[in-house]
Backbone as CSV, one residue per row, in Angstrom:
resi,resn,N_x,N_y,N_z,CA_x,CA_y,CA_z,C_x,C_y,C_z
1,MET,-4.312,6.438,-17.444,-5.005,6.439,-16.174,-4.169,5.747,-15.096
2,GLY,-3.465,4.682,-15.475,-2.666,3.947,-14.508,-1.533,4.780,-13.939
3,TYR,-0.936,5.626,-14.784,0.172,6.453,-14.322,-0.318,7.477,-13.293
4,ILE,-1.487,8.043,-13.534,-2.049,9.014,-12.588,-2.368,8.316,-11.267
5,GLN,-2.928,7.119,-11.372,-3.216,6.343,-10.162,-1.948,6.069,-9.375
6,LYS,-0.877,5.740,-10.083,0.395,5.445,-9.416,0.929,6.698,-8.725
7,MET,0.799,7.848,-9.358,1.274,9.090,-8.742,0.445,9.441,-7.503
8,VAL,-0.872,9.223,-7.577,-1.723,9.487,-6.408,-1.336,8.555,-5.264
9,LEU,-1.115,7.279,-5.581,-0.688,6.325,-4.550,0.666,6.718,-3.965
10,LEU,1.553,7.179,-4.808,2.876,7.599,-4.350,2.753,8.752,-3.361
11,VAL,1.901,9.714,-3.682,1.720,10.874,-2.802,0.997,10.479,-1.515
12,LEU,-0.020,9.622,-1.611,-0.779,9.219,-0.427,0.003,8.285,0.486
13,THR,0.967,7.580,-0.064,1.746,6.648,0.753,2.553,7.390,1.813
14,VAL,3.002,8.574,1.502,3.835,9.328,2.454,3.092,9.600,3.765
15,PRO,1.910,10.256,3.748,1.258,10.490,5.045,0.765,9.210,5.713
16,PHE,0.277,8.257,4.902,-0.193,7.010,5.499,0.955,6.214,6.105
17,ALA,2.137,6.356,5.559,3.291,5.635,6.101,3.857,6.329,7.336
18,LEU,3.900,7.649,7.315,4.526,8.373,8.409,3.617,8.566,9.627
19,ALA,2.314,8.553,9.438,1.390,8.826,10.545,1.491,7.826,11.700
20,PRO,1.478,6.520,11.457,1.523,5.606,12.615,2.807,5.721,13.439
21,GLY,3.942,5.722,12.784,5.205,5.850,13.501,5.370,7.213,14.142
22,GLY,4.890,8.247,13.453,4.948,9.595,14.007,4.091,9.740,15.250
23,LEU,2.936,9.093,15.251,2.064,9.129,16.422,2.727,8.454,17.619
24,ILE,3.341,7.320,17.411,4.022,6.613,18.507,5.213,7.426,18.995
25,THR,5.963,8.011,18.084,7.098,8.842,18.473,6.641,10.028,19.311
26,TYR,5.539,10.647,18.907,5.001,11.771,19.673,4.565,11.322,21.066
27,LEU,3.841,10.208,21.133,3.341,9.736,22.432,4.478,9.379,23.378
28,VAL,5.476,8.673,22.870,6.579,8.250,23.736,7.514,9.421,24.031
29,GLY,7.788,10.237,23.027,8.761,11.319,23.194,8.246,12.525,23.935
30,PHE,7.013,12.960,23.620,6.533,14.221,24.181,5.462,14.061,25.249
31,GLU,4.699,13.005,25.167,3.633,12.796,26.149,4.074,11.876,27.282
32,ASN,5.305,11.416,27.229,5.889,10.543,28.255,5.068,9.271,28.499
33,ALA,4.498,8.732,27.435,3.770,7.465,27.548,4.792,6.337,27.674
34,THR,4.433,5.305,28.401,5.345,4.171,28.534,5.267,3.335,27.266
35,PHE,6.420,2.866,26.842,6.480,2.081,25.617,5.969,0.675,25.882
36,GLU,5.052,0.232,25.049,4.512,-1.117,25.131,4.823,-1.833,23.822
37,TYR,4.846,-3.143,23.866,5.169,-3.908,22.661,4.119,-3.746,21.568
38,SER,2.884,-3.454,21.937,1.851,-3.233,20.926,2.132,-1.981,20.089
39,MET,2.989,-1.104,20.590,3.363,0.092,19.841,4.288,-0.238,18.677
40,LEU,4.789,-1.448,18.638,5.640,-1.852,17.519,4.837,-2.039,16.229
41,ILE,3.550,-2.253,16.348,2.708,-2.426,15.155,2.707,-1.159,14.304
42,PRO,2.423,0.025,14.869,2.493,1.233,14.043,3.907,1.526,13.537
43,VAL,4.904,1.200,14.326,6.286,1.410,13.878,6.575,0.501,12.681
44,ALA,6.102,-0.747,12.746,6.273,-1.674,11.625,5.503,-1.182,10.398
45,MET,4.335,-0.597,10.618,3.562,-0.048,9.496,4.327,1.089,8.821
46,THR,5.038,1.879,9.599,5.852,2.947,9.024,7.015,2.374,8.215
47,ALA,7.636,1.325,8.731,8.723,0.683,7.990,8.205,0.074,6.687
48,LEU,7.058,-0.587,6.754,6.454,-1.136,5.537,6.074,-0.022,4.567
49,GLY,5.604,1.092,5.099,5.247,2.230,4.258,6.437,2.827,3.543
50,THR,7.577,2.840,4.205,8.800,3.325,3.556,9.163,2.423,2.382
51,CYS,9.049,1.127,2.585,9.328,0.181,1.493,8.300,0.313,0.377
52,ALA,7.029,0.559,0.738,5.992,0.752,-0.272,6.257,2.015,-1.082
53,PHE,6.749,3.062,-0.427,7.100,4.288,-1.142,8.217,4.026,-2.154
54,ILE,9.226,3.282,-1.747,10.321,2.932,-2.657,9.787,2.098,-3.817
55,PHE,8.884,1.162,-3.511,8.264,0.339,-4.554,7.528,1.212,-5.563
56,HIS,6.743,2.158,-5.085,5.990,3.025,-5.988,6.929,3.916,-6.815
57,LEU,8.035,4.331,-6.223,9.017,5.106,-7.000,9.624,4.257,-8.120
58,LYS,9.945,2.999,-7.804,10.565,2.129,-8.801,9.595,1.735,-9.909
59,THR,8.326,1.669,-9.599,7.353,1.179,-10.581,6.502,2.282,-11.199
60,LYS,6.848,3.523,-10.990,6.001,4.604,-11.498,5.949,4.666,-13.020
61,THR,6.942,4.147,-13.706,6.939,4.191,-15.176,6.396,2.923,-15.812
62,PHE,5.995,1.952,-15.022,5.570,0.668,-15.563,4.355,0.791,-16.481
63,TYR,3.408,1.637,-16.135,2.207,1.775,-16.966,2.545,2.368,-18.328
64,LYS,3.453,3.328,-18.363,3.862,3.912,-19.650,4.632,2.895,-20.484
65,LEU,5.515,2.131,-19.837,6.276,1.118,-20.569,5.362,0.013,-21.093
66,TYR,4.329,-0.326,-20.345,3.399,-1.357,-20.776,2.641,-0.916,-22.027
67,LYS,2.215,0.337,-22.052,1.491,0.838,-23.225,2.365,0.849,-24.473
68,LYS,3.650,1.078,-24.302,4.569,1.143,-25.437,5.178,-0.216,-25.766
69,ASP,4.779,-1.263,-25.056,5.312,-2.620,-25.233,6.825,-2.679,-25.063
70,LEU,7.335,-1.886,-24.149,8.764,-1.916,-23.833,8.984,-2.809,-22.621
71,PRO,10.155,-3.426,-22.509,10.410,-4.265,-21.332,10.453,-3.425,-20.053
72,MET,9.905,-3.997,-18.997,9.858,-3.299,-17.707,11.061,-3.704,-16.873
73,PRO,11.618,-2.759,-16.125,12.729,-3.115,-15.248,12.274,-4.063,-14.136
74,LYS,13.206,-4.817,-13.619,12.888,-5.796,-12.574,12.843,-5.098,-11.214
75,VAL,11.832,-5.445,-10.444,11.709,-4.970,-9.066,11.822,-6.200,-8.177
76,GLU,12.613,-6.081,-7.142,12.858,-7.212,-6.255,11.545,-7.730,-5.666
77,PRO,11.398,-9.058,-5.585,10.170,-9.629,-5.010,9.913,-9.177,-3.576
78,LEU,10.961,-8.842,-2.846,10.782,-8.380,-1.476,9.935,-7.102,-1.430
79,PHE,10.146,-6.191,-2.376,9.363,-4.954,-2.404,7.901,-5.226,-2.734
80,TRP,7.639,-6.188,-3.612,6.256,-6.570,-3.895,5.595,-7.067,-2.612
81,PHE,6.282,-7.966,-1.913,5.750,-8.555,-0.687,5.512,-7.486,0.382
82,LEU,6.477,-6.586,0.562,6.350,-5.559,1.599,5.241,-4.560,1.271
83,THR,5.052,-4.250,0.004,3.980,-3.334,-0.385,2.615,-3.962,-0.145
84,ILE,2.484,-5.228,-0.498,1.222,-5.920,-0.238,0.995,-6.035,1.270
85,SER,2.043,-6.282,2.030,1.931,-6.342,3.487,1.512,-4.998,4.065
86,PHE,2.022,-3.925,3.500,1.648,-2.578,3.939,0.149,-2.352,3.743
87,GLY,-0.358,-2.717,2.573,-1.786,-2.569,2.314,-2.626,-3.439,3.231
88,ILE,-2.190,-4.685,3.427,-2.927,-5.595,4.302,-2.915,-5.093,5.745
89,SER,-1.807,-4.493,6.176,-1.753,-3.974,7.550,-2.780,-2.874,7.752
90,PHE,-2.996,-2.038,6.749,-4.008,-0.994,6.877,-5.409,-1.578,6.868
91,ILE,-5.628,-2.624,6.076,-6.935,-3.276,6.061,-7.225,-3.881,7.432
92,VAL,-6.242,-4.574,7.981,-6.432,-5.247,9.269,-6.616,-4.227,10.399
93,VAL,-5.781,-3.216,10.454,-5.872,-2.227,11.544,-7.191,-1.456,11.471
94,SER,-7.589,-1.036,10.286,-8.852,-0.288,10.184,-10.046,-1.184,10.493
95,SER,-9.983,-2.446,10.074,-11.072,-3.375,10.405,-11.134,-3.623,11.904
96,TYR,-9.981,-3.774,12.532,-9.953,-3.987,13.982,-10.489,-2.760,14.724
97,MET,-10.095,-1.562,14.284,-10.594,-0.351,14.932,-12.112,-0.256,14.801
98,PHE,-12.614,-0.573,13.625,-14.064,-0.530,13.412,-14.769,-1.579,14.274
99,TYR,-14.205,-2.784,14.325,-14.772,-3.850,15.147,-14.760,-3.460,16.627
100,ALA,-13.667,-2.880,17.081,-13.565,-2.486,18.485,-14.580,-1.407,18.832
101,ILE,-14.785,-0.462,17.950,-15.739,0.609,18.256,-17.171,0.093,18.204
102,ILE,-17.440,-0.888,17.331,-18.781,-1.480,17.302,-19.048,-2.219,18.616
103,ASN,-18.057,-2.981,19.084,-18.218,-3.670,20.373,-18.343,-2.678,21.522
104,MET,-17.617,-1.593,21.464,-17.681,-0.578,22.504,-19.044,0.107,22.481
105,GLN,-19.581,0.264,21.286,-20.873,0.928,21.157,-21.978,0.085,21.793
106,GLN,-21.843,-1.228,21.738,-22.859,-2.092,22.330,-22.824,-2.042,23.860
107,THR,-21.650,-1.797,24.433,-21.543,-1.762,25.893,-21.704,-0.358,26.455
108,ARG,-21.284,0.650,25.708,-21.398,2.044,26.165,-22.068,2.867,25.083
109,ASN,-22.440,4.041,25.424,-23.034,4.942,24.450,-21.930,5.805,23.846
110,VAL,-21.438,5.405,22.686,-20.354,6.143,22.040,-20.769,6.600,20.645
111,ASP,-22.040,6.960,20.502,-22.535,7.397,19.199,-21.809,8.646,18.709
112,ASP,-21.343,9.467,19.646,-20.678,10.715,19.260,-19.380,10.461,18.504
113,ILE,-18.617,9.477,18.936,-17.341,9.240,18.266,-17.436,8.217,17.137
114,MET,-18.610,7.639,16.927,-18.772,6.640,15.870,-18.445,7.235,14.508
115,TRP,-18.915,8.419,14.232,-18.657,9.051,12.936,-17.187,9.432,12.788
116,GLN,-16.567,9.809,13.878,-15.140,10.134,13.828,-14.312,8.891,13.520
117,VAL,-14.676,7.784,14.135,-13.958,6.532,13.873,-14.186,6.080,12.436
118,LEU,-15.412,6.205,11.954,-15.684,5.869,10.557,-14.901,6.769,9.607
119,ALA,-14.800,8.048,9.966,-14.036,8.977,9.128,-12.547,8.634,9.123
120,LEU,-12.059,8.007,10.181,-10.664,7.588,10.252,-10.458,6.222,9.607
121,CYS,-11.358,5.294,9.879,-11.193,3.911,9.399,-11.449,3.766,7.898
122,SER,-12.418,4.486,7.385,-12.773,4.330,5.973,-11.624,4.661,5.023
123,PRO,-10.962,5.819,5.169,-9.835,6.089,4.268,-8.697,5.077,4.437
124,MET,-8.462,4.627,5.654,-7.413,3.629,5.875,-7.759,2.329,5.152
125,PHE,-9.011,1.904,5.262,-9.449,0.667,4.627,-9.373,0.775,3.103
126,VAL,-9.876,1.877,2.559,-9.851,2.082,1.102,-8.417,2.150,0.597
127,PHE,-7.552,2.850,1.317,-6.149,2.941,0.910,-5.486,1.569,0.932
128,GLY,-5.770,0.776,1.952,-5.200,-0.571,2.030,-5.653,-1.444,0.875
129,ILE,-6.943,-1.428,0.584,-7.474,-2.204,-0.545,-6.854,-1.725,-1.852
130,TRP,-6.781,-0.412,-2.022,-6.242,0.166,-3.248,-4.782,-0.246,-3.442
131,THR,-4.005,-0.218,-2.388,-2.592,-0.599,-2.466,-2.432,-2.060,-2.864
132,VAL,-3.195,-2.933,-2.243,-3.087,-4.367,-2.544,-3.542,-4.657,-3.969
133,VAL,-4.685,-4.110,-4.357,-5.217,-4.365,-5.703,-4.267,-3.821,-6.758
134,GLU,-3.712,-2.647,-6.536,-2.801,-2.061,-7.521,-1.529,-2.889,-7.657
135,ALA,-1.016,-3.404,-6.559,0.197,-4.225,-6.620,-0.066,-5.518,-7.392
136,PHE,-1.189,-6.170,-7.131,-1.512,-7.400,-7.866,-1.774,-7.116,-9.339
137,TYR,-2.468,-6.012,-9.640,-2.730,-5.646,-11.027,-1.430,-5.325,-11.765
138,LEU,-0.557,-4.607,-11.104,0.721,-4.270,-11.721,1.561,-5.526,-11.958
139,HIS,1.501,-6.468,-11.033,2.220,-7.727,-11.213,1.672,-8.491,-12.424
140,LYS,0.363,-8.453,-12.590,-0.256,-9.087,-13.760,0.229,-8.425,-15.047
141,LEU,0.324,-7.104,-15.047,0.821,-6.393,-16.226,2.281,-6.731,-16.522
142,VAL,3.080,-6.899,-15.482,4.492,-7.256,-15.675,4.596,-8.626,-16.334
143,ILE,3.780,-9.568,-15.894,3.806,-10.915,-16.485,3.339,-10.862,-17.939
144,GLU,2.280,-10.110,-18.218,1.810,-9.954,-19.596,2.884,-9.316,-20.461
145,ASN,3.553,-8.298,-19.926,4.605,-7.620,-20.679,5.756,-8.571,-20.979
146,LYS,6.094,-9.417,-20.022,7.161,-10.400,-20.226,6.800,-11.355,-21.358
147,ASN,5.551,-11.799,-21.359,5.100,-12.704,-22.409,5.096,-12.020,-23.771
148,LYS,4.648,-10.766,-23.830,4.661,-10.016,-25.089,6.086,-9.863,-25.600
149,THR,6.992,-9.510,-24.698,8.388,-9.317,-25.089,8.967,-10.618,-25.636
150,ARG,8.652,-11.748,-25.027,9.131,-13.037,-25.514,8.576,-13.345,-26.893
151,HIS,7.294,-13.050,-27.108,6.693,-13.303,-28.416,7.334,-12.429,-29.488
152,TYR,7.630,-11.168,-29.146,8.295,-10.283,-30.100,9.688,-10.798,-30.430
153,GLU,10.398,-11.300,-29.427,11.734,-11.844,-29.666,11.664,-13.083,-30.551
154,ILE,10.662,-13.941,-30.344,10.500,-15.127,-31.179,10.156,-14.723,-32.607
155,ASP,9.282,-13.715,-32.757,8.947,-13.234,-34.095,10.178,-12.639,-34.791
156,ASP,11.029,-11.968,-34.052,12.243,-11.409,-34.632,13.187,-12.513,-35.104
157,ILE,13.263,-13.612,-34.364,14.120,-14.722,-34.762,13.568,-15.401,-36.008
158,LYS,12.245,-15.594,-36.070,11.615,-16.223,-37.226,11.768,-15.366,-38.475
159,GLY,11.670,-14.084,-38.267,11.693,-13.170,-39.406,10.263,-12.944,-39.874
160,ASN,10.090,-11.956,-40.683,8.762,-11.642,-41.186,8.489,-12.475,-42.434
161,VAL,7.418,-13.217,-42.426,7.075,-14.069,-43.554,5.884,-13.490,-44.277
């Protein structure tokens, strides 16, 4: 089940990573919008998404190796951090969008777009939570695998009694 989850995350990371930066590129390049510093947030989300994609590529076999009690290859801590940051950025942005629309709804009548915003924010929020939880769970499995491998090595040194 973990391997399938990893493949789904790998596939979903591509559109979620490319959409924010692609939107800013479209607005600045084709719609002639003026560039503002707040536009760096979606660009940073795209950069984090690229790193998260690389992380998912490097760790796609971890679940299979864990089941077989084989040692897992090392993944740089920077990729763990960037992947968790990518998930947190989606949680924060979707929460902020939802908060902003709730505040807007209290001042204006925006019931028509409320469902559209929910349809946009909900998948972003779920994807962010899923990314963070999967990274922490996978890290837990790596630590367990390391401990198992050490115990097997100690048993090999002792010999079978």
